[in-house]
C-alpha positions, 0 to 999 in steps of 0.5 A, spaced: 654 359 800 652 358 793 651 351 791 652 348 784 647 342 782 652 338 776 654 332 779 661 332 780 666 328 776 670 326 781 664 322 784 664 318 778 668 312 781 663 312 786 658 312 782 659 306 779 661 302 783 654 303 786 651 301 779 657 296 779 653 293 786 647 293 784 648 290 776 653 285 779 647 283 785 642 281 779 646 278 776 648 273 781 640 272 784 639 270 777 644 266 775 647 264 783 654 265 781 659 272 780 657 273 788 665 275 788 663 281 784 658 283 787 661 283 794 667 287 791 662 292 789 659 292 796 666 294 799 668 299 794 661 303 796 662 302 803 667 306 802 665 311 798 660 311 803 664 312 809 669 317 805 663 322 804 659 321 811 666 321 815 669 328 818 677 327 818 679 328 811 676 333 807 681 329 801 676 324 802 669 326 803 671 331 796 674 324 793 671 318 796 674 312 794 679 316 789 683 320 796 683 312 798 688 311 793 693 318 794 693 315 801 695 309 799 701 312 794 702 318 799 704 313 805 709 308 800 712 316 797 718 316 803 721 309 800 719 312 792 722 318 792 728 315 797 730 311 791 727 313 784 725 321 784 727 326 790 730 326 798 725 329 804 729 335 805 728 338 797 724 345 798 719 346 792 717 350 795 717 346 802 720 340 803 717 333 805 720 334 812 718 341 812 710 339 811 711 333 816 712 337 822 707 341 821 702 335 820 704 331 826 704 337 831 697 339 828 695 332 829 699 332 836 703 326 834 709 324 835 715 329 832 721 325 833 726 323 828 730 317 829 736 316 828 739 322 826 739 328 822 738 327 814 741 334 813 748 334 810 752 339 816 757 340 811 754 343 806 754 350 805 748 354 808 747 349 813 745 352 820 745 351 826 743 354 834 748 354 839 746 351 846 748 353 853 752 348 859 747 352 863 740 350 861 735 354 863 727 352 866 721 356 862 715 355 865 710 357 859 711 357 852 706 363 851 711 368 849 709 375 848 711 381 845 708 389 847 705 392 840 704 400 841 706 400 848 704 408 847 698 407 845 691 407 849 690 400 847 696 397 846 697 389 844 700 383 847 701 378 841 704 372 841 710 372 837 708 366 832 700 369 828 696 368 822 699 372 816 694 376 812 690 371 807 683 374 805 676 370 804 676 369 798 683 367 797 680 362 802 674 359 804 669 360 808 671 354 813 678 356 812 677 362 816 673 360 820 678 354 822 683 359 823 680 364 827 678 359 832 684 356 833 687 363 833 681 364 839 683 357 843 691 359 843 690 367 844 694 369 837 692 373 832 689 371 824 691 378 820 685 378 815 688 380 809 686 385 805 679 383 804 677 385 810 673 383 816 669 377 813 663 375 817 666 368 817 671 373 821 667 375 826 663 370 828 668 365 832 671 372 836 678 371 835 683 376 835 683 381 829 689 385 826 685 388 820 690 390 814 688 396 810 691 395 802 690 399 797 682 397 795 681 399 802 676 393 803 671 394 808 672 402 808 671 405 801 667 410 798 663 406 791 669 410 787 675 406 791 677 412 795 677 411 803 672 412 807 673 414 815 666 412 817 667 406 815 673 405 818 671 407 824 665 402 826 670 396 824 677 398 827 673 399 834 671 393 834 674 389 840 676 383 836 680 387 832 686 388 836 691 392 831 691 395 824 695 394 818 697 398 812 699 393 805 704 398 802 706 392 798 706 383 799 713 378 798 710 374 793 707 380 789 709 387 790 708 392 786 702 389 783 695 390 783 690 384 782 683 384 780 677 378 783 672 379 776 665 380 779 663 373 777 667 371 783 664 376 787 658 373 791 654 377 797 659 374 802 665 377 798 661 383 797 659 384 804 666 384 807 669 388 802 664 394 802 663 392 793 657 391 789 655 383 787 657 381 780 662 387 780 670 387 779 674 389 785 680 392 783 686 393 788 691 399 785 697 398 785 698 404 789 695 408 794 690 413 794 690 416 800 698 418 800 703 419 796 708 421 800 712 418 806 709 424 810 703 423 809 703 415 809 705 418 817 700 422 817 695 417 814 698 412 820 696 417 826 688 418 823 688 410 823 690 411 830 686 416 832 680 413 828 681 407 831 680 409 838 688 409 840 689 401 837 697 400 835 697 402 826 704 400 822 704 398 815 706 391 811 712 392 806 716 388 802 723 392 800 724 394 793 729 401 792 733 402 798 731 409 798 724 409 798 725 406 805 730 410 807 724 416 805 720 414 810 724 413 815 726 420 814 720 422 814 718 420 822 725 423 824 722 430 821 715 429 823 716 426 830 710 421 827 712 413 828 708 407 826 707 402 832 710 396 828 712 394 822 711 387 819 717 385 813 714 381 807 720 377 804 720 375 797 719 368 799 712 369 801 706 366 798 700 367 794 694 365 790 696 367 784 702 372 782 705 372 775 712 367 775 716 372 775 714 376 780 714 370 785 722 368 783 725 374 781 721 381 784 723 384 791 728 383 796 728 376 800 726 376 808 734 375 811 736 382 808 730 385 808 728 385 815 736 386 817 735 393 813 729 395 816 732 393 823 738 396 822 734 403 820 731 404 825 737 402 830 742 407 826 737 412 827 735 411 834 727 409 833 727 402 834 725 402 841 719 405 839 717 400 833 715 393 834 718 389 828 714 383 825 717 378 819 714 373 815 716 369 809 716 361 809 716 360 817 713 353 819 718 350 825 720 353 832 728 354 828 725 358 823 722 363 829 728 363 832 732 365 826 728 371 824 728 374 831 736 373 832 736 377 825 732 383 828 724 381 829 721 381 835 715 376 832 714 372 826 708 371 822 706 364 817 700 364 812 702 357 809 704 354 815 698 353 818 694 352 811 699 346 812 695 346 819 688 346 815 690 339 811 693 343 805 697 338 801 701 343 797 697 341 791 699 348 787 692 349 785 691 355 789 688 359 783 683 355 780 678 354 785 680 346 785 684 345 792 683 338 793 683 339 801 677 345 801 682 351 803 684 356 798 677 354 794 670 358 794 667 352 791 662 350 797 662 342 794 670 343 797 671 347 802 664 344 806 668 338 807 673 342 811 671 340 818 671 346 822 672 343 830 677 338 827 681 343 823 681 348 828 683 343 834 689 343 829 690 350 827 691 351 836 695 344 836 701 347 830 701 354 834 702 351 841 707 345 839 711 349 835 712 355 841 713 349 846 718 347 840 721 354 840 721 354 848 725 347 849 730 351 844 731 356 848 732 353 854 738 349 852 740 355 849 741 358 856 735 363 854 729 365 858 725 369 853 725 369 844 727 377 845 734 375 848 735 371 842 741 375 837 745 374 831 751 370 837 746 364 837 745 363 830 751 360 826 752 358 819 757 354 814 760 359 808 764 353 806 766 346 808 771 349 813 769 355 815 763 358 820 760 364 822 755 366 828 751 372 824 754 377 828 761 376 824 756 374 817 752 380 817 753 388 819 750 391 825 749 398 826 749 401 832 745 405 836 744 412 832 750 410 827 747 412 822 745 420 824 752 420 826 755 419 818 758 414 814 756 407 816 761 402 812 755 399 809 754 401 801 747 401 801 747 406 807 752 410 805 749 412 798 743 412 799 741 414 806 744 422 804 739 422 798 732 419 800 728 425 802 722 425 807 717 428 801 717 424 796 719 417 794 722 418 787 729 416 786 735 420 786 737 426 782 744 420 781 739 415 779 734 418 774 740 421 770 742 413 770 736 412 767 737 417 760 743 413 758 746 406 758 752 410 758 754 408 765 
């Protein structure tokens, strides 16, 4: 990694402490008084030196002495917020309670709570899980789902995995820690569209290789898809599945560019681009332009990979585009092995504010639409569904599986397990925890051995908590979770289970005719397998404001 020679401003307090110690000691020896000041500066110097040498806290290594002020303020933070600022349950974008449970599970410390819930159970939107009077006993929390059951090399995936985050967005040590933790726990690590770096390969943990519109790791110099490079990477034993990224929740329909100044030799090596040149991710793919071509591309990648599961990730936008893909499946009999639904609440290193807040369908609605469409066309048994969108706890997993997913992915949850403090500096390169930065002076202080253990702990303890929820509900595996198990308060006097709150299609209902759901009855008949273009009636609406 590239080294920087300038003196870090954040070391100023430590440097002044050393100078103060030397000067005050000299004055004390000359005058015979003032030893108290020398003692104070000596203590500060010792504290700063300890901060730099210890490995447990990356923040302290990056901010000697100053970090201790943060830790002190953090220790009294709950009291300050309780009386003056906000509650522990206020989400911005993750509440302190949500982050705390990740930190505690990652550190293997007590995650129990005293006295009672801090949540308002009579507030509209409050959700819970029904329990049983006949609890079960589950032997192991290593819950798995088989993906690609018709493939030559199907994959048995954990129900809780690391979502897509590229090397370049995250630091080398963060990637090393995530993949090492994934190997320890037997769950997968999605590469993100930045492809497979040396830091993904070194630990040897299971990988899902994400192929974005830039075809990083499998591209010609002009940015088009390169079959030979793809075959070489896809057939690595470490690569278990291939995921085509159509769009992501945090910035759907938006390309990206990594400026040449940030394209280091390591990033260039992973992505297959030139050092120092702009690294462009177009807004759309060049390998296919229609739903049928997408499915042909899926089949082609499956063949090139040697029969590994191939699917795609998407955030739901125009419903007719999703319906067009499903109609192409029906007409061509070509199917992906899996689909990952990325909710509009997903995170990213940097995106326009409007994209983060107002573009793309949230996970619940998107997941329901995908699940219902596949059930209604009798395709659900052959296609596994993953889901991602602010999933950090066992209850988050349970409610997502109850809505129709087979497994869940989390990005920011695993970032918290690495020590992310939600500083919201991901786009600046000044991440204080060394997670989302390419500054080696910051990221180098993220201890891989310690943090990988915390990634493993977070995964295991979260699945242990899921096990306890399932046992209390009288279930034996997450696959048994359904909409009847989750209840939501819709007013102070009314509650409804997901089964009653949401509309779930019967198998084959979409093929039989009207479903009683507007989105299907209005758009499904007009979607076609040969194009993503809008239906004719939508195009006519765009010609006038007289609607």
